[in-house]
OpenMM code with the backbone's topology and positions (N, CA, C; nanometers):
from openmm import Vec3, app, unit

residues = "MET PRO PRO ARG ARG GLY ASP ARG GLY GLN VAL ALA LEU GLU PHE VAL GLY MET VAL PRO LEU ILE LEU LEU LEU ILE ALA ALA VAL TRP GLU CYS VAL LEU ILE GLY TYR ALA PHE SER LEU ALA GLY ASN ALA ALA ASP GLU ALA ALA ARG ALA GLY ALA VAL LYS GLY ASP GLY ALA CYS ALA SER ALA ALA ALA LYS HIS ILE GLY GLY ALA TRP THR MET SER ALA ASP CYS GLY GLU ALA GLY SER LEU TYR LYS ALA THR VAL LYS LEU ASN VAL PRO VAL PHE TYR PRO GLY LEU ASP ILE GLY VAL PRO ILE THR GLY THR ALA GLY ALA ALA MET GLU ARG GLU ASP".split()
positions = [
    Vec3(-6.1245, -1.3092, -1.9368),
    Vec3(-6.0360, -1.2271, -1.8593),
    Vec3(-5.8933, -1.2809, -1.8732),
    Vec3(-5.7936, -1.1929, -1.9142),
    Vec3(-5.6559, -1.2398, -1.9317),
    Vec3(-5.5896, -1.2722, -1.7976),
    Vec3(-5.4988, -1.3717, -1.7967),
    Vec3(-5.4305, -1.4056, -1.6704),
    Vec3(-5.3366, -1.2923, -1.6273),
    Vec3(-5.3270, -1.2731, -1.4981),
    Vec3(-5.2381, -1.1688, -1.4428),
    Vec3(-5.0973, -1.2249, -1.4262),
    Vec3(-4.9990, -1.1448, -1.4670),
    Vec3(-4.8597, -1.1894, -1.4578),
    Vec3(-4.7989, -1.1529, -1.3234),
    Vec3(-4.8431, -1.0480, -1.2601),
    Vec3(-4.7918, -1.0106, -1.1278),
    Vec3(-4.6477, -0.9609, -1.1348),
    Vec3(-4.5671, -1.0120, -1.0475),
    Vec3(-4.4275, -0.9673, -1.0346),
    Vec3(-4.3282, -1.0621, -1.1012),
    Vec3(-4.3731, -1.1441, -1.1922),
    Vec3(-4.2816, -1.2382, -1.2561),
    Vec3(-4.1668, -1.1649, -1.3240),
    Vec3(-4.0438, -1.2058, -1.2968),
    Vec3(-3.9265, -1.1451, -1.3593),
    Vec3(-3.8718, -1.0251, -1.2836),
    Vec3(-3.9399, -0.9800, -1.1822),
    Vec3(-3.8959, -0.8620, -1.1079),
    Vec3(-3.7635, -0.8874, -1.0366),
    Vec3(-3.7455, -1.0038, -0.9788),
    Vec3(-3.6222, -1.0363, -0.9076),
    Vec3(-3.5041, -1.0371, -1.0042),
    Vec3(-3.5215, -1.0940, -1.1209),
    Vec3(-3.4148, -1.0966, -1.2202),
    Vec3(-3.3780, -0.9560, -1.2653),
    Vec3(-3.4773, -0.8726, -1.2838),
    Vec3(-3.4518, -0.7349, -1.3254),
    Vec3(-3.3774, -0.6568, -1.2168),
    Vec3(-3.4167, -0.6734, -1.0918),
    Vec3(-3.3474, -0.6053, -0.9819),
    Vec3(-3.2045, -0.6564, -0.9677),
    Vec3(-3.1841, -0.7854, -0.9864),
    Vec3(-3.0495, -0.8430, -0.9777),
    Vec3(-2.9582, -0.7837, -1.0842),
    Vec3(-3.0060, -0.7777, -1.2069),
    Vec3(-2.9273, -0.7208, -1.3167),
    Vec3(-2.8960, -0.5736, -1.2901),
    Vec3(-2.9876, -0.5022, -1.2294),
    Vec3(-2.9642, -0.3617, -1.1984),
    Vec3(-2.8660, -0.3410, -1.0840),
    Vec3(-2.8596, -0.4345, -0.9904),
    Vec3(-2.7736, -0.4198, -0.8734),
    Vec3(-2.6319, -0.4727, -0.8946),
    Vec3(-2.6099, -0.5613, -0.9897),
    Vec3(-2.4777, -0.6197, -1.0115),
    Vec3(-2.3699, -0.5137, -1.0336),
    Vec3(-2.3897, -0.4133, -1.1187),
    Vec3(-2.2840, -0.3119, -1.1344),
    Vec3(-2.2536, -0.2361, -1.0051),
    Vec3(-2.3555, -0.2078, -0.9270),
    Vec3(-2.3327, -0.1389, -0.7999),
    Vec3(-2.2553, -0.2260, -0.7019),
    Vec3(-2.2875, -0.3533, -0.6979),
    Vec3(-2.2160, -0.4460, -0.6094),
    Vec3(-2.0707, -0.4584, -0.6526),
    Vec3(-2.0463, -0.4703, -0.7827),
    Vec3(-1.9082, -0.4793, -0.8326),
    Vec3(-1.8296, -0.3516, -0.8039),
    Vec3(-1.8925, -0.2373, -0.8173),
    Vec3(-1.8274, -0.1102, -0.7858),
    Vec3(-1.7926, -0.1022, -0.6370),
    Vec3(-1.8806, -0.1480, -0.5513),
    Vec3(-1.8544, -0.1499, -0.4079),
    Vec3(-1.7382, -0.2434, -0.3752),
    Vec3(-1.7340, -0.3592, -0.4364),
    Vec3(-1.6246, -0.4537, -0.4137),
    Vec3(-1.4921, -0.3932, -0.4589),
    Vec3(-1.4911, -0.3256, -0.5739),
    Vec3(-1.3692, -0.2614, -0.6233),
    Vec3(-1.3225, -0.1508, -0.5281),
    Vec3(-1.4159, -0.0728, -0.4744),
    Vec3(-1.3800, 0.0341, -0.3809),
    Vec3(-1.3226, -0.0221, -0.2514),
    Vec3(-1.3810, -0.1292, -0.2003),
    Vec3(-1.3294, -0.1921, -0.0790),
    Vec3(-1.1911, -0.2503, -0.1047),
    Vec3(-1.1708, -0.3144, -0.2192),
    Vec3(-1.0403, -0.3715, -0.2532),
    Vec3(-0.9346, -0.2616, -0.2617),
    Vec3(-0.9689, -0.1478, -0.3209),
    Vec3(-0.8749, -0.0366, -0.3317),
    Vec3(-0.8378, 0.0159, -0.1922),
    Vec3(-0.9344, 0.0241, -0.1042),
    Vec3(-0.9059, 0.0667, 0.0333),
    Vec3(-0.8134, -0.0320, 0.1043),
    Vec3(-0.8334, -0.1598, 0.0819),
    Vec3(-0.7456, -0.2617, 0.1404),
    Vec3(-0.6031, -0.2451, 0.0876),
    Vec3(-0.5877, -0.2235, -0.0424),
    Vec3(-0.4543, -0.2051, -0.0995),
    Vec3(-0.3852, -0.0799, -0.0453),
    Vec3(-0.4588, 0.0274, -0.0293),
    Vec3(-0.3998, 0.1503, 0.0248),
    Vec3(-0.3557, 0.1277, 0.1692),
    Vec3(-0.4379, 0.0615, 0.2483),
    Vec3(-0.3996, 0.0297, 0.3856),
    Vec3(-0.2778, -0.0595, 0.3916),
    Vec3(-0.2714, -0.1576, 0.3034),
    Vec3(-0.1554, -0.2471, 0.2980),
    Vec3(-0.0299, -0.1710, 0.2578),
    Vec3(-0.0433, -0.0753, 0.1661),
    Vec3(0.0712, 0.0060, 0.1243),
    Vec3(0.1225, 0.0899, 0.2407),
    Vec3(0.0334, 0.1462, 0.3214),
    Vec3(0.0763, 0.2208, 0.4405),
    Vec3(0.1523, 0.1294, 0.5361),
    Vec3(0.1014, 0.0097, 0.5557),
    Vec3(0.1662, -0.0860, 0.6446),
    Vec3(0.3043, -0.1257, 0.5919),
    Vec3(0.3138, -0.1541, 0.4617),
    Vec3(0.4427, -0.1897, 0.4016),
    Vec3(0.5439, -0.0757, 0.4111),
    Vec3(0.4999, 0.0460, 0.3827),
    Vec3(0.5908, 0.1608, 0.3861),
    Vec3(0.6431, 0.1849, 0.5272),
    Vec3(0.5574, 0.1749, 0.6264),
    Vec3(0.6003, 0.1940, 0.7647),
    Vec3(0.6975, 0.0875, 0.8098),
    Vec3(0.6689, -0.0383, 0.7776),
    Vec3(0.7578, -0.1472, 0.8161),
    Vec3(0.8925, -0.1365, 0.7447),
    Vec3(0.8909, -0.1047, 0.6159),
    Vec3(1.0162, -0.0925, 0.5410),
    Vec3(1.1004, 0.0235, 0.5951),
    Vec3(1.0366, 0.1343, 0.6310),
    Vec3(1.1096, 0.2479, 0.6880),
    Vec3(1.1699, 0.2101, 0.8229),
    Vec3(1.0960, 0.1364, 0.9030),
    Vec3(1.1464, 0.0887, 1.0324),
    Vec3(1.2710, 0.0026, 1.0149),
    Vec3(1.2614, -0.0945, 0.9269),
    Vec3(1.3747, -0.1848, 0.9026),
    Vec3(1.4934, -0.1102, 0.8423),
    Vec3(1.4656, -0.0174, 0.7529),
    Vec3(1.5721, 0.0598, 0.6889),
    Vec3(1.6436, 0.1489, 0.7896),
    Vec3(1.5691, 0.2141, 0.8783),
    Vec3(1.6306, 0.3002, 0.9794),
    Vec3(1.7176, 0.2189, 1.0742),
    Vec3(1.6700, 0.1039, 1.1131),
    Vec3(1.7487, 0.0167, 1.2027),
    Vec3(1.8771, -0.0285, 1.1350),
    Vec3(1.8675, -0.0731, 1.0095),
    Vec3(1.9872, -0.1177, 0.9372),
    Vec3(2.0832, -0.0013, 0.9150),
    Vec3(2.0317, 0.1162, 0.8837),
    Vec3(2.1165, 0.2325, 0.8623),
    Vec3(2.1843, 0.2792, 0.9884),
    Vec3(2.1163, 0.2684, 1.1020),
    Vec3(2.1751, 0.3095, 1.2294),
    Vec3(2.2916, 0.2204, 1.2679),
    Vec3(2.2882, 0.0962, 1.2260),
    Vec3(2.3942, 0.0018, 1.2616),
    Vec3(2.5037, -0.0029, 1.1554),
    Vec3(2.4659, -0.0069, 1.0265),
    Vec3(2.5638, -0.0330, 0.9210),
    Vec3(2.5850, 0.0806, 0.8227),
    Vec3(2.5007, 0.1818, 0.8184),
    Vec3(2.5222, 0.2945, 0.7282),
    Vec3(2.4231, 0.3019, 0.6140),
    Vec3(2.4492, 0.3986, 0.5247),
    Vec3(2.3540, 0.4320, 0.4183),
    Vec3(2.3234, 0.3179, 0.3221),
    Vec3(2.4241, 0.2439, 0.2794),
    Vec3(2.4017, 0.1351, 0.1835),
    Vec3(2.3096, 0.0288, 0.2389),
    Vec3(2.3246, -0.0019, 0.3654),
    Vec3(2.2404, -0.1036, 0.4286),
    Vec3(2.0967, -0.0538, 0.4417),
    Vec3(2.0816, 0.0756, 0.4583),
    Vec3(1.9468, 0.1333, 0.4746),
    Vec3(1.8622, 0.1100, 0.3499),
    Vec3(1.9127, 0.1490, 0.2356),
    Vec3(1.8362, 0.1354, 0.1117),
    Vec3(1.8091, -0.0108, 0.0773),
    Vec3(1.9080, -0.0969, 0.0994),
    Vec3(1.8875, -0.2385, 0.0662),
    Vec3(1.7896, -0.3046, 0.1637),
    Vec3(1.7882, -0.2625, 0.2901),
    Vec3(1.6921, -0.3180, 0.3859),
    Vec3(1.5503, -0.2764, 0.3493),
    Vec3(1.5343, -0.1528, 0.3031),
    Vec3(1.4007, -0.1080, 0.2616),
    Vec3(1.3523, -0.1884, 0.1417),
    Vec3(1.4393, -0.2068, 0.0433),
    Vec3(1.4020, -0.2820, -0.0771),
    Vec3(1.3735, -0.4287, -0.0459),
    Vec3(1.4427, -0.4825, 0.0541),
    Vec3(1.4250, -0.6233, 0.0915),
    Vec3(1.2846, -0.6493, 0.1466),
    Vec3(1.2264, -0.5496, 0.2121),
    Vec3(1.0966, -0.5677, 0.2756),
    Vec3(0.9793, -0.5228, 0.1894),
    Vec3(1.0071, -0.4797, 0.0669),
    Vec3(0.9025, -0.4407, -0.0279),
    Vec3(0.9136, -0.5337, -0.1482),
    Vec3(0.8026, -0.5871, -0.1926),
    Vec3(0.8035, -0.6763, -0.3084),
    Vec3(0.8416, -0.6035, -0.4370),
    Vec3(0.8830, -0.6768, -0.5351),
    Vec3(0.9265, -0.6193, -0.6619),
    Vec3(0.8159, -0.5528, -0.7423),
    Vec3(0.6902, -0.5822, -0.7132),
    Vec3(0.5793, -0.5232, -0.7883),
    Vec3(0.5513, -0.3796, -0.7460),
    Vec3(0.5996, -0.3397, -0.6299),
    Vec3(0.5735, -0.2054, -0.5786),
    Vec3(0.6785, -0.1084, -0.6290),
    Vec3(0.6363, 0.0138, -0.6632),
    Vec3(0.7285, 0.1209, -0.7015),
    Vec3(0.7712, 0.1910, -0.5733),
    Vec3(0.9003, 0.1791, -0.5384),
    Vec3(0.9489, 0.2265, -0.4098),
    Vec3(1.0697, 0.3173, -0.4251),
    Vec3(1.0812, 0.4151, -0.3357),
    Vec3(1.2040, 0.4929, -0.3237),
    Vec3(1.2321, 0.5114, -0.1755),
    Vec3(1.3611, 0.5097, -0.1398),
    Vec3(1.4015, 0.5239, -0.0001),
    Vec3(1.4993, 0.6404, 0.0124),
    Vec3(1.4811, 0.7181, 0.1169),
    Vec3(1.5700, 0.8301, 0.1473),
    Vec3(1.6208, 0.8086, 0.2892),
    Vec3(1.7517, 0.7957, 0.3032),
    Vec3(1.8108, 0.7634, 0.4326),
    Vec3(1.9168, 0.8668, 0.4685),
    Vec3(1.9328, 0.8911, 0.5975),
    Vec3(2.0390, 0.9813, 0.6406),
    Vec3(2.0362, 1.0069, 0.7895),
    Vec3(2.1491, 1.0608, 0.8381),
    Vec3(2.1613, 1.0930, 0.9798),
    Vec3(2.0931, 1.2257, 1.0086),
    Vec3(2.0340, 1.2343, 1.1270),
    Vec3(1.9722, 1.3576, 1.1749),
    Vec3(2.0084, 1.3702, 1.3223),
    Vec3(2.1257, 1.4266, 1.3497),
    Vec3(2.1745, 1.4362, 1.4872),
    Vec3(2.2146, 1.2987, 1.5367),
    Vec3(2.1571, 1.2581, 1.6494),
    Vec3(2.1901, 1.1267, 1.7060),
    Vec3(2.0951, 1.0181, 1.6566),
    Vec3(2.0104, 1.0516, 1.5605),
    Vec3(1.9173, 0.9551, 1.5016),
    Vec3(1.9537, 0.9268, 1.3578),
    Vec3(1.9136, 0.8121, 1.3135),
    Vec3(1.9247, 0.7781, 1.1720),
    Vec3(1.7815, 0.7675, 1.1213),
    Vec3(1.7458, 0.8496, 1.0226),
    Vec3(1.6081, 0.8539, 0.9733),
    Vec3(1.5981, 0.7916, 0.8347),
    Vec3(1.4889, 0.7238, 0.8131),
    Vec3(1.4597, 0.6635, 0.6828),
    Vec3(1.3177, 0.6992, 0.6426),
    Vec3(1.3016, 0.7359, 0.5169),
    Vec3(1.1702, 0.7641, 0.4604),
    Vec3(1.1518, 0.6761, 0.3378),
    Vec3(1.0457, 0.5998, 0.3371),
    Vec3(1.0157, 0.5098, 0.2253),
    Vec3(0.8869, 0.5582, 0.1602),
    Vec3(0.8898, 0.5727, 0.0282),
    Vec3(0.7711, 0.6146, -0.0465),
    Vec3(0.7283, 0.5028, -0.1409),
    Vec3(0.6009, 0.4691, -0.1343),
    Vec3(0.5391, 0.3722, -0.2259),
    Vec3(0.4299, 0.4444, -0.3022),
    Vec3(0.4149, 0.4123, -0.4277),
    Vec3(0.3052, 0.4713, -0.5044),
    Vec3(0.1752, 0.3971, -0.4759),
    Vec3(0.0648, 0.4720, -0.4724),
    Vec3(-0.0669, 0.4133, -0.4456),
    Vec3(-0.1039, 0.3197, -0.5601),
    Vec3(-0.1306, 0.1925, -0.5298),
    Vec3(-0.1673, 0.0984, -0.6362),
    Vec3(-0.3135, 0.1134, -0.6763),
    Vec3(-0.3423, 0.0780, -0.8015),
    Vec3(-0.4800, 0.0756, -0.8505),
    Vec3(-0.5130, -0.0694, -0.8854),
    Vec3(-0.5888, -0.1337, -0.8009),
    Vec3(-0.6362, -0.2717, -0.8139),
    Vec3(-0.5300, -0.3783, -0.7942),
    Vec3(-0.4042, -0.3530, -0.8249),
    Vec3(-0.2973, -0.4474, -0.7918),
    Vec3(-0.1643, -0.3722, -0.7908),
    Vec3(-0.0685, -0.4169, -0.7088),
    Vec3(0.0613, -0.3504, -0.7040),
    Vec3(0.1286, -0.3552, -0.8414),
    Vec3(0.1880, -0.2471, -0.8800),
    Vec3(0.2522, -0.2377, -1.0103),
    Vec3(0.1773, -0.1435, -1.1028),
    Vec3(0.0474, -0.1357, -1.0878),
    Vec3(-0.0344, -0.0398, -1.1626),
    Vec3(-0.0662, 0.0723, -1.0654),
    Vec3(0.0024, 0.1863, -1.0810),
    Vec3(-0.0169, 0.2930, -0.9834),
    Vec3(-0.0482, 0.4252, -1.0520),
    Vec3(-0.0944, 0.5204, -0.9707),
    Vec3(-0.1333, 0.6513, -1.0236),
    Vec3(-0.0305, 0.7588, -0.9905),
    Vec3(0.0803, 0.7213, -0.9284),
    Vec3(0.1878, 0.8163, -0.9014),
    Vec3(0.1716, 0.8977, -0.7750),
    Vec3(0.0716, 0.8688, -0.6935),
    Vec3(0.0540, 0.9389, -0.5663),
    Vec3(0.1284, 0.8606, -0.4588),
    Vec3(0.2249, 0.9241, -0.3905),
    Vec3(0.3060, 0.8478, -0.2949),
    Vec3(0.2404, 0.8312, -0.1581),
    Vec3(0.2682, 0.7174, -0.0979),
    Vec3(0.2375, 0.6907, 0.0423),
    Vec3(0.3724, 0.6866, 0.1114),
    Vec3(0.3856, 0.7595, 0.2213),
    Vec3(0.5153, 0.7747, 0.2860),
    Vec3(0.5157, 0.7081, 0.4230),
    Vec3(0.6237, 0.6344, 0.4482),
    Vec3(0.6494, 0.5780, 0.5809),
    Vec3(0.7806, 0.6347, 0.6303),
    Vec3(0.7819, 0.6837, 0.7526),
    Vec3(0.9022, 0.7456, 0.8092),
    Vec3(0.9341, 0.6789, 0.9425),
    Vec3(1.0639, 0.6583, 0.9665),
    Vec3(1.1062, 0.5977, 1.0935),
    Vec3(1.2438, 0.6505, 1.1296),
    Vec3(1.2786, 0.6360, 1.2548),
    Vec3(1.4096, 0.6750, 1.3032),
    Vec3(1.4602, 0.5745, 1.4043),
    Vec3(1.5916, 0.5656, 1.4153),
    Vec3(1.6541, 0.4744, 1.5116),
    Vec3(1.7784, 0.5443, 1.5678),
    Vec3(1.8097, 0.5144, 1.6937),
    Vec3(1.9283, 0.5711, 1.7560),
    Vec3(2.0535, 0.5158, 1.6897),
    Vec3(2.1535, 0.6017, 1.6716),
    Vec3(2.2776, 0.5611, 1.6047),
    Vec3(2.3486, 0.4528, 1.6864),
    Vec3(2.3894, 0.3460, 1.6191),
    Vec3(2.4599, 0.2337, 1.6825),
    Vec3(2.5705, 0.1848, 1.5899),
    Vec3(2.6477, 0.2730, 1.5338),
    Vec3(2.7491, 0.2359, 1.4357),
    Vec3(2.8472, 0.1325, 1.4874),
    Vec3(2.8729, 0.0355, 1.4025),
    Vec3(2.9775, -0.0619, 1.4318),
    Vec3(3.1061, -0.0099, 1.3699),
    Vec3(3.2081, 0.0143, 1.4497),
    Vec3(3.3354, 0.0662, 1.3965),
    Vec3(3.4383, -0.0402, 1.3797),
] * unit.nanometer
topology = app.Topology()
chain = topology.addChain("A")
for resn in residues:
    res = topology.addResidue(resn, chain)
    for name in ("N", "CA", "C"):
        topology.addAtom(name, app.Element.getBySymbol(name[0]), res)
């Protein structure tokens, strides 16, 4: 009677089959973290830009937004007065796996601050 092998090697086979799924899940979670971080960065940069623009004007607005976003991110800032408020909109492109590699879909952060011009 030949010896029975049973389940020998089954764990290794299941591990090899699950590794791609685990890596795909990790990549999806990482992408979600980056998108959330981009929303946070855009909102904070818009806040800082609106505050700087309300006090010092348009030039300060754009430079304040750029100061709070790292160089790896693709960013654009739109600043201007809207009645008694100074509004800033910061757009960041959605990163793919790391900032700098993006798909061109913008994430927008918008903020406003009361006008406080220094004359």
